[in-house]
Every structure is written in C-alpha cells, then in structure tokens.
N, CA and C atoms as a LAMMPS dump frame, in Angstrom:
ITEM: TIMESTEP
0
ITEM: NUMBER OF ATOMS
585
ITEM: BOX BOUNDS ff ff ff
-5.0000000000000000e+02 5.0000000000000000e+02
-5.0000000000000000e+02 5.0000000000000000e+02
-5.0000000000000000e+02 5.0000000000000000e+02
ITEM: ATOMS id mol type element x y z
1 1 1 N 258.984 -147.676 -77.33
2 1 2 C 258.402 -147.173 -78.499
3 1 3 C 256.628 -148.023 -78.42
4 2 1 N 255.952 -146.757 -78.591
5 2 2 C 254.701 -147.018 -78.694
6 2 3 C 253.894 -147.199 -79.97
7 3 1 N 253.493 -148.59 -80.204
8 3 2 C 253.361 -149.059 -81.844
9 3 3 C 251.699 -148.197 -81.803
10 4 1 N 251.329 -147.949 -82.986
11 4 2 C 249.903 -147.571 -83.196
12 4 3 C 248.801 -148.184 -82.588
13 5 1 N 248.086 -146.972 -81.911
14 5 2 C 247.126 -147.422 -81.192
15 5 3 C 245.663 -147.663 -81.98
16 6 1 N 244.706 -148.501 -81.658
17 6 2 C 243.552 -148.524 -82.319
18 6 3 C 242.531 -148.021 -81.625
19 7 1 N 241.872 -147.627 -82.02
20 7 2 C 240.424 -147.23 -81.489
21 7 3 C 239.307 -147.96 -82.122
22 8 1 N 238.572 -148.624 -80.973
23 8 2 C 237.367 -149.541 -82.076
24 8 3 C 236.301 -149.129 -81.402
25 9 1 N 235.612 -148.481 -82.409
26 9 2 C 234.195 -147.701 -82.34
27 9 3 C 233.411 -148.318 -83.776
28 10 1 N 232.509 -149.044 -83.511
29 10 2 C 231.507 -149.097 -84.75
30 10 3 C 230.551 -148.081 -84.876
31 11 1 N 230.168 -147.154 -84.136
32 11 2 C 229.309 -146.044 -84.218
33 11 3 C 229.594 -145.138 -85.202
34 12 1 N 230.685 -145.062 -85.481
35 12 2 C 231.585 -143.943 -86.559
36 12 3 C 232.93 -144.264 -87.191
37 13 1 N 232.712 -145.353 -87.808
38 13 2 C 233.856 -146.006 -88.543
39 13 3 C 234.679 -145.181 -89.272
40 14 1 N 235.753 -145.422 -88.746
41 14 2 C 237.099 -144.606 -89.803
42 14 3 C 237.746 -145.585 -90.401
43 15 1 N 238.564 -145.116 -91.573
44 15 2 C 239.615 -146.072 -92.304
45 15 3 C 240.57 -146.434 -91.431
46 16 1 N 241.358 -145.608 -90.475
47 16 2 C 242.373 -146.589 -89.603
48 16 3 C 241.849 -147.395 -88.702
49 17 1 N 240.162 -147.143 -88.467
50 17 2 C 239.99 -148.303 -87.364
51 17 3 C 239.529 -149.765 -88.132
52 18 1 N 239.974 -149.871 -89.399
53 18 2 C 239.368 -151.003 -90.159
54 18 3 C 239.701 -152.309 -89.498
55 19 1 N 240.94 -152.302 -88.615
56 19 2 C 241.551 -153.587 -88.005
57 19 3 C 240.392 -153.803 -86.741
58 20 1 N 239.279 -153.145 -86.344
59 20 2 C 238.79 -153.474 -85.259
60 20 3 C 238.143 -154.638 -85.24
61 21 1 N 237.949 -155.13 -84.432
62 21 2 C 237.62 -156.686 -83.967
63 21 3 C 235.656 -156.741 -84.563
64 22 1 N 235.505 -157.327 -85.512
65 22 2 C 233.896 -157.32 -85.979
66 22 3 C 232.584 -157.737 -85.213
67 23 1 N 233.218 -158.287 -83.67
68 23 2 C 232.639 -158.785 -82.844
69 23 3 C 231.885 -157.55 -82.069
70 24 1 N 232.437 -156.4 -81.832
71 24 2 C 231.849 -155.415 -81.345
72 24 3 C 230.782 -154.825 -81.703
73 25 1 N 229.482 -154.595 -80.581
74 25 2 C 228.295 -154.071 -80.581
75 25 3 C 228.712 -152.683 -81.187
76 26 1 N 227.566 -152.229 -81.907
77 26 2 C 227.81 -150.883 -82.182
78 26 3 C 227.907 -149.342 -81.218
79 27 1 N 227.473 -149.611 -79.726
80 27 2 C 227.587 -148.764 -78.78
81 27 3 C 228.904 -149.058 -78.101
82 28 1 N 229.953 -149.649 -78.584
83 28 2 C 231.102 -149.705 -77.725
84 28 3 C 232.308 -149.276 -78.189
85 29 1 N 233.016 -148.527 -77.624
86 29 2 C 234.578 -148.065 -78.119
87 29 3 C 235.296 -148.183 -76.979
88 30 1 N 236.562 -149.088 -77.577
89 30 2 C 237.488 -149.319 -76.67
90 30 3 C 238.965 -149.27 -77.437
91 31 1 N 239.615 -148.506 -76.815
92 31 2 C 240.937 -148.009 -77.267
93 31 3 C 241.931 -148.61 -76.689
94 32 1 N 242.956 -149.25 -77.687
95 32 2 C 244.273 -150.134 -76.602
96 32 3 C 245.28 -149.474 -77.301
97 33 1 N 246.407 -148.995 -76.292
98 33 2 C 247.664 -148.435 -76.977
99 33 3 C 248.464 -149.717 -76.381
100 34 1 N 249.759 -149.992 -77.095
101 34 2 C 250.647 -150.895 -76.827
102 34 3 C 251.973 -150.402 -77.006
103 35 1 N 252.644 -150.816 -75.88
104 35 2 C 253.931 -149.968 -76.01
105 35 3 C 255.011 -151.387 -75.912
106 36 1 N 255.854 -151.39 -77.089
107 36 2 C 256.724 -152.76 -76.574
108 36 3 C 258.172 -152.443 -76.367
109 37 1 N 258.593 -152.555 -74.953
110 37 2 C 259.999 -151.795 -74.756
111 37 3 C 260.89 -153.193 -74.386
112 38 1 N 260.859 -154.171 -74.867
113 38 2 C 261.637 -155.17 -74.86
114 38 3 C 262.113 -155.499 -75.896
115 39 1 N 263.142 -156.864 -76.072
116 39 2 C 263.345 -157.277 -77.046
117 39 3 C 263.534 -158.763 -76.892
118 40 1 N 263.24 -159.695 -76.206
119 40 2 C 262.973 -160.635 -75.636
120 40 3 C 262.187 -161.711 -76.562
121 41 1 N 261.388 -161.084 -76.863
122 41 2 C 260.004 -161.751 -77.359
123 41 3 C 259.158 -160.995 -78.519
124 42 1 N 259.135 -161.243 -79.646
125 42 2 C 258.287 -160.574 -80.872
126 42 3 C 256.884 -160.627 -80.292
127 43 1 N 256.169 -159.193 -80.283
128 43 2 C 254.755 -159.18 -79.731
129 43 3 C 253.897 -158.966 -81.093
130 44 1 N 252.672 -159.778 -81.014
131 44 2 C 251.829 -159.673 -81.914
132 44 3 C 250.753 -158.79 -81.574
133 45 1 N 251.11 -157.492 -82.057
134 45 2 C 250.158 -156.482 -81.454
135 45 3 C 248.494 -156.487 -81.75
136 46 1 N 248.367 -156.956 -83.077
137 46 2 C 247.03 -157.101 -83.247
138 46 3 C 246.262 -158.193 -82.323
139 47 1 N 246.917 -159.194 -82.095
140 47 2 C 246.369 -160.029 -81.234
141 47 3 C 246.056 -159.613 -79.591
142 48 1 N 247.285 -158.637 -79.076
143 48 2 C 247.187 -158.66 -78.106
144 48 3 C 246.179 -157.53 -77.965
145 49 1 N 245.992 -156.722 -78.641
146 49 2 C 244.69 -155.8 -78.807
147 49 3 C 243.421 -155.973 -78.905
148 50 1 N 243.346 -157.395 -79.429
149 50 2 C 242.353 -157.906 -79.8
150 50 3 C 241.9 -158.956 -78.593
151 51 1 N 243.02 -159.309 -77.929
152 51 2 C 242.489 -159.961 -76.536
153 51 3 C 241.642 -158.942 -75.633
154 52 1 N 242.508 -157.813 -75.257
155 52 2 C 241.903 -157.2 -74.196
156 52 3 C 240.392 -156.413 -74.859
157 53 1 N 240.443 -156.418 -76.071
158 53 2 C 239.123 -155.964 -76.493
159 53 3 C 237.833 -157.386 -76.388
160 54 1 N 238.335 -158.426 -76.446
161 54 2 C 237.599 -159.597 -76.228
162 54 3 C 237.141 -159.705 -74.69
163 55 1 N 238.32 -159.525 -73.902
164 55 2 C 237.507 -159.713 -72.144
165 55 3 C 236.763 -158.663 -72.094
166 56 1 N 237.097 -157.183 -72.337
167 56 2 C 236.235 -155.985 -71.96
168 56 3 C 234.855 -156.197 -72.095
169 57 1 N 234.933 -156.866 -73.98
170 57 2 C 233.483 -156.89 -74.347
171 57 3 C 232.677 -157.927 -73.709
172 58 1 N 233.615 -159.142 -73.297
173 58 2 C 232.892 -160.313 -72.711
174 58 3 C 232.299 -160.019 -71.172
175 59 1 N 233.245 -158.917 -70.605
176 59 2 C 232.979 -158.597 -68.946
177 59 3 C 231.827 -157.119 -69.543
178 60 1 N 231.229 -156.851 -70.621
179 60 2 C 230.205 -156.049 -70.606
180 60 3 C 230.882 -154.613 -70.342
181 61 1 N 231.846 -154.051 -70.743
182 61 2 C 232.838 -152.887 -70.727
183 61 3 C 232.374 -152.125 -71.954
184 62 1 N 231.751 -151.129 -71.725
185 62 2 C 231.17 -150.396 -73.059
186 62 3 C 232.166 -149.343 -73.684
187 63 1 N 233.039 -149.044 -72.866
188 63 2 C 234.126 -147.911 -73.051
189 63 3 C 235.178 -148.192 -72.135
190 64 1 N 236.266 -148.08 -73.046
191 64 2 C 237.536 -148.286 -72.173
192 64 3 C 238.815 -147.922 -73.035
193 65 1 N 239.56 -147.17 -71.923
194 65 2 C 241.065 -147.064 -72.752
195 65 3 C 242.146 -147.504 -71.774
196 66 1 N 242.823 -148.292 -72.648
197 66 2 C 243.851 -149.428 -71.951
198 66 3 C 244.983 -149.287 -72.574
199 67 1 N 246.104 -148.985 -71.886
200 67 2 C 247.475 -149.301 -72.531
201 67 3 C 248.199 -150.51 -72.021
202 68 1 N 248.78 -151.128 -72.843
203 68 2 C 249.511 -152.352 -72.383
204 68 3 C 250.911 -152.076 -72.624
205 69 1 N 251.794 -152.409 -71.761
206 69 2 C 253.446 -152.29 -71.901
207 69 3 C 253.968 -153.373 -71.832
208 70 1 N 254.898 -154.105 -72.794
209 70 2 C 255.372 -155.554 -72.65
210 70 3 C 256.782 -154.931 -72.044
211 71 1 N 257.412 -155.141 -71.188
212 71 2 C 258.642 -155.068 -70.751
213 71 3 C 259.479 -156.258 -70.278
214 72 1 N 260.784 -155.719 -69.83
215 72 2 C 261.694 -156.919 -69.662
216 72 3 C 261.888 -157.092 -67.935
217 73 1 N 262.225 -158.08 -67.409
218 73 2 C 262.115 -158.566 -65.952
219 73 3 C 262.922 -157.619 -65.155
220 74 1 N 263.953 -156.613 -65.743
221 74 2 C 264.134 -155.47 -64.496
222 74 3 C 263.3 -154.566 -64.399
223 75 1 N 262.721 -154.145 -65.224
224 75 2 C 261.698 -153.17 -65.541
225 75 3 C 260.375 -153.4 -64.767
226 76 1 N 260.214 -154.536 -64.834
227 76 2 C 258.886 -155.364 -64.208
228 76 3 C 259.082 -155.023 -62.427
229 77 1 N 260.193 -155.91 -62.241
230 77 2 C 260.748 -155.736 -61.141
231 77 3 C 260.653 -154.533 -60.42
232 78 1 N 261.238 -153.391 -60.88
233 78 2 C 261.456 -152.04 -60.434
234 78 3 C 259.779 -151.742 -60.524
235 79 1 N 258.898 -151.916 -61.034
236 79 2 C 257.599 -151.227 -61.264
237 79 3 C 257.03 -152.015 -60.048
238 80 1 N 257.126 -153.218 -60.025
239 80 2 C 256.48 -153.86 -58.701
240 80 3 C 256.661 -153.56 -57.608
241 81 1 N 258.304 -153.099 -57.234
242 81 2 C 258.957 -152.714 -56.051
243 81 3 C 258.125 -151.393 -55.886
244 82 1 N 258.333 -150.085 -56.837
245 82 2 C 258.05 -149.111 -56.528
246 82 3 C 256.542 -149.09 -56.141
247 83 1 N 255.458 -149.434 -57.068
248 83 2 C 254.115 -149.534 -56.813
249 83 3 C 253.593 -150.259 -55.935
250 84 1 N 253.991 -151.557 -55.423
251 84 2 C 253.422 -152.216 -54.841
252 84 3 C 254.324 -152.794 -53.4
253 85 1 N 255.249 -152.535 -53.378
254 85 2 C 256.451 -152.602 -52.203
255 85 3 C 256.929 -154.204 -52.563
256 86 1 N 256.663 -154.552 -53.755
257 86 2 C 257.21 -156.057 -53.533
258 86 3 C 258.593 -156.293 -54.409
259 87 1 N 259.594 -156.351 -53.795
260 87 2 C 261.039 -156.657 -54.556
261 87 3 C 261.377 -157.834 -55.184
262 88 1 N 260.448 -158.332 -56.028
263 88 2 C 260.789 -159.642 -56.784
264 88 3 C 260.102 -159.368 -58.287
265 89 1 N 260.31 -159.898 -59.325
266 89 2 C 259.774 -160.034 -60.673
267 89 3 C 258.198 -160.731 -60.554
268 90 1 N 257.663 -160.303 -61.259
269 90 2 C 256.158 -160.704 -61.853
270 90 3 C 255.866 -160.935 -63.182
271 91 1 N 254.529 -161.683 -63.581
272 91 2 C 254.122 -161.731 -64.685
273 91 3 C 253.708 -160.643 -65.292
274 92 1 N 252.77 -159.932 -64.376
275 92 2 C 251.56 -158.991 -64.92
276 92 3 C 251.487 -158.176 -63.75
277 93 1 N 251.239 -156.65 -63.972
278 93 2 C 250.745 -155.942 -63.307
279 93 3 C 249.435 -155.172 -63.575
280 94 1 N 248.454 -154.736 -63.083
281 94 2 C 247.542 -153.828 -63.804
282 94 3 C 247.049 -152.941 -62.849
283 95 1 N 246.557 -151.691 -63.113
284 95 2 C 246.411 -150.873 -62.245
285 95 3 C 245.265 -149.775 -62.856
286 96 1 N 244.29 -149.833 -62.109
287 96 2 C 242.822 -149.311 -62.699
288 96 3 C 243.011 -147.916 -62.809
289 97 1 N 242.65 -147.059 -63.541
290 97 2 C 242.973 -145.602 -63.177
291 97 3 C 241.91 -144.731 -63.013
292 98 1 N 240.507 -145.427 -63.689
293 98 2 C 239.366 -144.974 -63.522
294 98 3 C 238.46 -145.835 -63.975
295 99 1 N 237.403 -145.736 -62.923
296 99 2 C 236.068 -146.896 -63.609
297 99 3 C 235.166 -145.877 -63.263
298 100 1 N 234.328 -145.806 -63.969
299 100 2 C 232.654 -145.267 -63.805
300 100 3 C 231.696 -146.474 -64.508
301 101 1 N 230.495 -145.783 -64.68
302 101 2 C 229.491 -146.689 -65.286
303 101 3 C 229.845 -146.076 -66.85
304 102 1 N 230.523 -145.298 -67.326
305 102 2 C 230.634 -144.946 -68.41
306 102 3 C 231.984 -145.276 -68.872
307 103 1 N 233.111 -145.476 -68.441
308 103 2 C 234.735 -145.318 -68.784
309 103 3 C 235.189 -146.198 -67.508
310 104 1 N 236.147 -147.215 -68.341
311 104 2 C 237.395 -147.867 -67.612
312 104 3 C 238.373 -147.655 -68.125
313 105 1 N 239.393 -146.944 -67.645
314 105 2 C 240.795 -146.872 -67.66
315 105 3 C 241.769 -147.475 -67.197
316 106 1 N 242.697 -148.059 -67.586
317 106 2 C 243.59 -148.695 -66.88
318 106 3 C 245.157 -149.213 -67.976
319 107 1 N 245.986 -149.45 -67.063
320 107 2 C 247.098 -149.968 -67.68
321 107 3 C 247.6 -151.314 -66.951
322 108 1 N 248.043 -152.206 -67.955
323 108 2 C 248.681 -153.403 -67.706
324 108 3 C 249.879 -153.592 -68.283
325 109 1 N 250.785 -154.207 -67.398
326 109 2 C 252.337 -154.422 -67.663
327 109 3 C 252.655 -155.757 -67.555
328 110 1 N 253.205 -156.175 -68.882
329 110 2 C 253.549 -157.733 -68.909
330 110 3 C 255.159 -157.988 -68.944
331 111 1 N 255.497 -158.896 -68.513
332 111 2 C 256.712 -159.241 -68.766
333 111 3 C 257.066 -160.554 -69.644
334 112 1 N 257.497 -160.042 -70.86
335 112 2 C 258.129 -160.729 -72.068
336 112 3 C 259.086 -161.768 -71.573
337 113 1 N 260.184 -161.405 -70.764
338 113 2 C 261.183 -162.341 -70.53
339 113 3 C 260.528 -163.531 -69.093
340 114 1 N 259.526 -163.236 -68.523
341 114 2 C 259.047 -164.206 -67.768
342 114 3 C 257.965 -165.075 -68.672
343 115 1 N 257.713 -164.393 -69.471
344 115 2 C 256.744 -165.366 -70.619
345 115 3 C 257.662 -166.303 -71.37
346 116 1 N 258.663 -166.307 -71.892
347 116 2 C 259.586 -166.941 -72.636
348 116 3 C 260.494 -167.725 -71.314
349 117 1 N 260.293 -167.702 -70.098
350 117 2 C 260.766 -168.523 -68.991
351 117 3 C 259.796 -169.792 -68.866
352 118 1 N 258.63 -169.289 -68.517
353 118 2 C 257.558 -170.199 -68.025
354 118 3 C 256.704 -171.007 -69.199
355 119 1 N 256.999 -170.289 -70.483
356 119 2 C 256.226 -171.205 -71.526
357 119 3 C 256.35 -172.451 -71.663
358 120 1 N 258.112 -172.737 -71.836
359 120 2 C 257.977 -174.172 -71.721
360 120 3 C 257.384 -175.38 -70.585
361 121 1 N 257.682 -174.499 -69.391
362 121 2 C 256.76 -175.385 -68.157
363 121 3 C 255.394 -175.871 -68.31
364 122 1 N 254.666 -174.876 -69.15
365 122 2 C 253.156 -175.168 -69.443
366 122 3 C 252.977 -175.678 -70.881
367 123 1 N 254.141 -175.916 -71.698
368 123 2 C 254.082 -176.789 -73.073
369 123 3 C 253.067 -175.795 -74.126
370 124 1 N 253.546 -174.904 -74.015
371 124 2 C 253.063 -173.675 -75.141
372 124 3 C 253.951 -172.798 -75.504
373 125 1 N 253.481 -171.954 -76.248
374 125 2 C 254.606 -170.571 -76.773
375 125 3 C 254.633 -169.682 -75.925
376 126 1 N 255.813 -168.865 -75.845
377 126 2 C 255.934 -167.844 -74.95
378 126 3 C 255.101 -166.579 -75.351
379 127 1 N 254.685 -166.66 -76.727
380 127 2 C 253.248 -165.429 -77.241
381 127 3 C 252.18 -166.1 -76.644
382 128 1 N 251.834 -167.327 -76.435
383 128 2 C 250.559 -167.679 -75.56
384 128 3 C 250.9 -167.42 -74.382
385 129 1 N 251.675 -167.389 -74.042
386 129 2 C 252.168 -167.318 -72.384
387 129 3 C 252.087 -165.62 -72.104
388 130 1 N 252.639 -164.714 -72.808
389 130 2 C 252.263 -163.363 -73.124
390 130 3 C 250.687 -162.986 -73.006
391 131 1 N 250.07 -163.634 -73.899
392 131 2 C 248.576 -163.433 -73.969
393 131 3 C 247.815 -163.581 -72.468
394 132 1 N 248.115 -164.733 -71.917
395 132 2 C 247.547 -165.157 -70.965
396 132 3 C 247.748 -163.793 -69.906
397 133 1 N 248.881 -163.552 -69.566
398 133 2 C 249.256 -162.508 -68.985
399 133 3 C 248.478 -160.776 -69.104
400 134 1 N 248.42 -160.637 -70.494
401 134 2 C 247.452 -159.712 -71.011
402 134 3 C 245.813 -159.862 -70.659
403 135 1 N 245.289 -161.047 -70.678
404 135 2 C 243.988 -161.343 -70.692
405 135 3 C 243.445 -161.423 -69.015
406 136 1 N 244.89 -161.94 -68.028
407 136 2 C 244.753 -161.842 -66.742
408 136 3 C 244.702 -160.236 -66.017
409 137 1 N 245.749 -159.506 -66.763
410 137 2 C 245.636 -158.267 -66.33
411 137 3 C 244.487 -157.518 -66.494
412 138 1 N 243.686 -157.627 -67.817
413 138 2 C 242.63 -156.987 -68.169
414 138 3 C 241.655 -157.629 -67.227
415 139 1 N 241.499 -158.959 -66.831
416 139 2 C 240.497 -159.207 -66.06
417 139 3 C 240.65 -158.697 -64.709
418 140 1 N 241.788 -158.364 -64.069
419 140 2 C 241.913 -157.897 -62.8
420 140 3 C 241.169 -156.122 -62.959
421 141 1 N 241.276 -155.519 -64.119
422 141 2 C 241.048 -154.398 -64.394
423 141 3 C 239.642 -154.458 -64.421
424 142 1 N 238.88 -155.378 -64.877
425 142 2 C 237.563 -155.637 -64.735
426 142 3 C 236.803 -155.919 -63.277
427 143 1 N 237.849 -156.243 -62.784
428 143 2 C 237.161 -156.704 -61.092
429 143 3 C 237.508 -158.083 -60.235
430 144 1 N 238.062 -158.639 -61.327
431 144 2 C 238.446 -160.096 -60.67
432 144 3 C 239.717 -159.883 -59.799
433 145 1 N 239.729 -160.654 -58.71
434 145 2 C 240.879 -160.982 -57.939
435 145 3 C 241.305 -162.459 -57.859
436 146 1 N 242.533 -162.534 -57.368
437 146 2 C 243.05 -163.959 -57.2
438 146 3 C 243.749 -164.289 -55.966
439 147 1 N 243.326 -163.616 -54.887
440 147 2 C 243.716 -163.869 -53.531
441 147 3 C 243.497 -165.1 -52.702
442 148 1 N 242.229 -165.57 -52.849
443 148 2 C 241.592 -166.879 -52.408
444 148 3 C 241.96 -168.099 -53.387
445 149 1 N 241.741 -169.238 -53.024
446 149 2 C 241.45 -170.523 -53.667
447 149 3 C 240.58 -170.273 -54.875
448 150 1 N 239.338 -169.871 -54.275
449 150 2 C 238.001 -169.738 -54.981
450 150 3 C 237.91 -168.631 -56.132
451 151 1 N 238.576 -167.397 -56.043
452 151 2 C 238.66 -166.495 -56.725
453 151 3 C 239.773 -166.858 -57.776
454 152 1 N 240.696 -167.728 -57.863
455 152 2 C 242.035 -168.073 -58.384
456 152 3 C 241.002 -168.665 -59.595
457 153 1 N 240.418 -169.842 -58.84
458 153 2 C 239.429 -170.842 -59.548
459 153 3 C 238.459 -170.262 -60.697
460 154 1 N 237.824 -169.123 -60.194
461 154 2 C 236.974 -168.508 -61.106
462 154 3 C 237.903 -167.453 -62.13
463 155 1 N 238.761 -167.078 -61.763
464 155 2 C 239.604 -166.588 -62.691
465 155 3 C 240.336 -167.249 -63.827
466 156 1 N 240.724 -168.425 -63.51
467 156 2 C 240.98 -169.436 -64.462
468 156 3 C 240.114 -170.097 -65.399
469 157 1 N 238.99 -169.999 -65.263
470 157 2 C 238.062 -170.491 -65.822
471 157 3 C 237.868 -169.184 -66.817
472 158 1 N 237.609 -167.747 -66.469
473 158 2 C 237.504 -166.684 -67.345
474 158 3 C 238.896 -166.492 -68.038
475 159 1 N 239.889 -167.42 -67.858
476 159 2 C 241.005 -167.16 -68.643
477 159 3 C 241.057 -168.006 -69.551
478 160 1 N 240.362 -169.389 -69.491
479 160 2 C 240.329 -170.11 -70.486
480 160 3 C 239.22 -169.903 -71.433
481 161 1 N 238.281 -169.505 -71.08
482 161 2 C 237.083 -168.828 -71.635
483 161 3 C 237.543 -167.842 -72.787
484 162 1 N 238.32 -167.221 -72.406
485 162 2 C 239 -165.96 -73.383
486 162 3 C 240.236 -166.514 -74.117
487 163 1 N 240.917 -167.548 -73.759
488 163 2 C 241.754 -167.887 -74.432
489 163 3 C 241.022 -168.857 -75.539
490 164 1 N 240.199 -169.493 -75.283
491 164 2 C 239.446 -170.236 -76.236
492 164 3 C 238.767 -169.245 -77.873
493 165 1 N 238.279 -168.214 -77.044
494 165 2 C 237.65 -167.173 -78.071
495 165 3 C 238.548 -166.907 -78.929
496 166 1 N 239.899 -166.801 -78.33
497 166 2 C 240.942 -166.479 -79.443
498 166 3 C 241.433 -167.229 -80.201
499 167 1 N 240.942 -168.6 -80.112
500 167 2 C 241.607 -169.812 -80.788
501 167 3 C 242.907 -170.393 -80.087
502 168 1 N 242.928 -170.342 -78.817
503 168 2 C 243.91 -171.254 -78.297
504 168 3 C 243.414 -172.032 -77.585
505 169 1 N 244.266 -173.208 -77.233
506 169 2 C 244.152 -174.178 -76.501
507 169 3 C 244.391 -174.235 -75.273
508 170 1 N 243.951 -173.638 -74.126
509 170 2 C 244.33 -173.618 -72.696
510 170 3 C 244.616 -174.789 -71.984
511 171 1 N 243.878 -175.787 -72.228
512 171 2 C 243.95 -176.901 -71.574
513 171 3 C 245.464 -177.76 -71.894
514 172 1 N 246.267 -177.264 -71.713
515 172 2 C 247.416 -178.009 -71.958
516 172 3 C 248.041 -178.279 -70.73
517 173 1 N 248.853 -179.26 -70.476
518 173 2 C 248.895 -179.84 -69.09
519 173 3 C 250.81 -179.646 -69.067
520 174 1 N 251.309 -179.123 -67.988
521 174 2 C 252.749 -179.006 -67.589
522 174 3 C 253.438 -180.427 -67.587
523 175 1 N 254.978 -180.523 -67.95
524 175 2 C 255.288 -181.869 -67.875
525 175 3 C 255.268 -182.677 -66.649
526 176 1 N 254.714 -181.955 -65.507
527 176 2 C 254.382 -182.659 -64.164
528 176 3 C 253.024 -183.52 -64.39
529 177 1 N 252.255 -183.383 -65.578
530 177 2 C 250.654 -184.242 -65.605
531 177 3 C 249.626 -183.191 -64.613
532 178 1 N 250.015 -182.066 -63.959
533 178 2 C 249.241 -181.374 -63.512
534 178 3 C 248.4 -179.984 -64.484
535 179 1 N 247.342 -180.078 -64.431
536 179 2 C 246.79 -178.811 -65.352
537 179 3 C 246.849 -177.399 -64.632
538 180 1 N 247.387 -176.464 -65.425
539 180 2 C 247.395 -175.161 -64.954
540 180 3 C 245.938 -174.572 -64.559
541 181 1 N 245.033 -175.066 -65.576
542 181 2 C 243.759 -174.433 -65.342
543 181 3 C 242.863 -175.374 -64.21
544 182 1 N 242.926 -176.057 -63.787
545 182 2 C 242.104 -176.974 -62.5
546 182 3 C 243.338 -176.679 -61.435
547 183 1 N 244.14 -176.62 -61.222
548 183 2 C 245.339 -176.486 -59.875
549 183 3 C 244.639 -175.887 -58.729
550 184 1 N 244.178 -174.678 -58.989
551 184 2 C 243.385 -173.664 -58.222
552 184 3 C 242.021 -173.775 -57.851
553 185 1 N 241.152 -174.65 -58.685
554 185 2 C 240.004 -174.798 -58.61
555 185 3 C 239.171 -175.642 -57.792
556 186 1 N 238.617 -175.07 -56.73
557 186 2 C 238.26 -175.651 -55.537
558 186 3 C 236.928 -176.661 -55.781
559 187 1 N 236.236 -176.23 -57.042
560 187 2 C 235.087 -176.869 -57.634
561 187 3 C 235.355 -178.317 -58.251
562 188 1 N 236.81 -178.501 -58.757
563 188 2 C 237.102 -179.441 -59.225
564 188 3 C 238.029 -180.597 -58.241
565 189 1 N 237.312 -181.651 -57.667
566 189 2 C 238.015 -182.557 -56.999
567 189 3 C 239.409 -182.771 -57.397
568 190 1 N 240.01 -183.1 -56.323
569 190 2 C 241.285 -183.405 -57.155
570 190 3 C 241.596 -184.886 -57.674
571 191 1 N 240.586 -185.496 -57.833
572 191 2 C 240.716 -187.113 -58.391
573 191 3 C 240.283 -186.831 -59.692
574 192 1 N 239.669 -185.638 -59.891
575 192 2 C 238.803 -185.278 -61.367
576 192 3 C 239.672 -184.279 -62.063
577 193 1 N 240.919 -183.844 -61.723
578 193 2 C 241.445 -182.593 -62.374
579 193 3 C 242.327 -183.306 -63.266
580 194 1 N 242.39 -182.659 -64.876
581 194 2 C 243.025 -183.22 -65.869
582 194 3 C 244.431 -183.28 -65.48
583 195 1 N 245.133 -184.21 -66.395
584 195 2 C 246.394 -184.318 -65.663
585 195 3 C 247.221 -184.807 -66.902
C-alpha cells in the first residue's frame, strides 16, 4: 500500500505540502513516497519522510525523488538475492536510480522484522531501529559507503548526527556494554569507546 507522498517545496507552497519540514531552504524540492508492505511494525510515515529530508538537506541535495519501502524479511531476502546475489536477510537496501547536479532519484528498502528483532539488542524501540535503517539507506544514496572500517566509522558519525537532529539519543549501549556507534570507528581508541 502506498501511503500519501509529500512534495517538499518551499518555492511554491501548496496546501497539501503543509506538512513539509520548515528547515528546508526555498530552493529545495524533495519528494518522498512511502510504501508500507508489512504488518510487524507500525510505521511513522511523517517521521520517516522527515528523516529522508533531513539527511538529503544535510548532504546538500537540492532536488530528490525518493521512495521508501518497508517490507518483511522474506521480501527483503528475495530482493537481496535478486539484485545483489546475496541469499540472506539484510536490514536495508538502497538503489541509486539517477544522480546529477540537478536531481537525485533513489529507492530505499528497509526490513521491519529485522528492526523488531535487532532493537532489543541495542536497547531502543523497533521504530528507532527502522529509522536508523532509513537514514543509513539515504546516506548510501548520497555517496557514503561502509566497506572499510574508516568508511563505517564516518557513516556511523553521520547516522548519529541525523538521529540527534531528529530528537533521538543514538548513544545507547547494547547489553554487552559495547557502543554500536564507536565499534567500527578507527578514530576512537578502544580504551576510549563508550561502554
């Protein structure tokens, strides 16, 4: 089911755009469509759209059309197998469809069931975990990678930044005392990682 799409544009405000984030500069247009095809977790559509807009704005994207699909694990596994030849579940997939100086178009697919399963491990809600996946996927669309420890560390710092901008406390520790946010960060000595 496709939930209503919002078009965020401050240059020509329309009545249906009244939910747009007030932080967008006048020369930006960001459209986010949300498709919720799972029943494991209620999805906060407005917050999901806002998260995409916050990341894109923070990464200086001026115009974008992004679709976000929230799916179950079997669907995620099938998509991961079909498009990446990985026959296992994953939390998020992102596909850059078009990128130019003028426009960024992409798709983000997140697994609600994985969010429900992993949330307890990191001592926060499944909704917060799902929002992290949306932010992570949006960062991939803007050019971030997480193949090396240095890249993962940089991406984790960006995830923290955007979660904080959305009013969340991302510096929660898991039950083992390891910080999810510092675990892959080579710039933080192991004896200084939060626990």
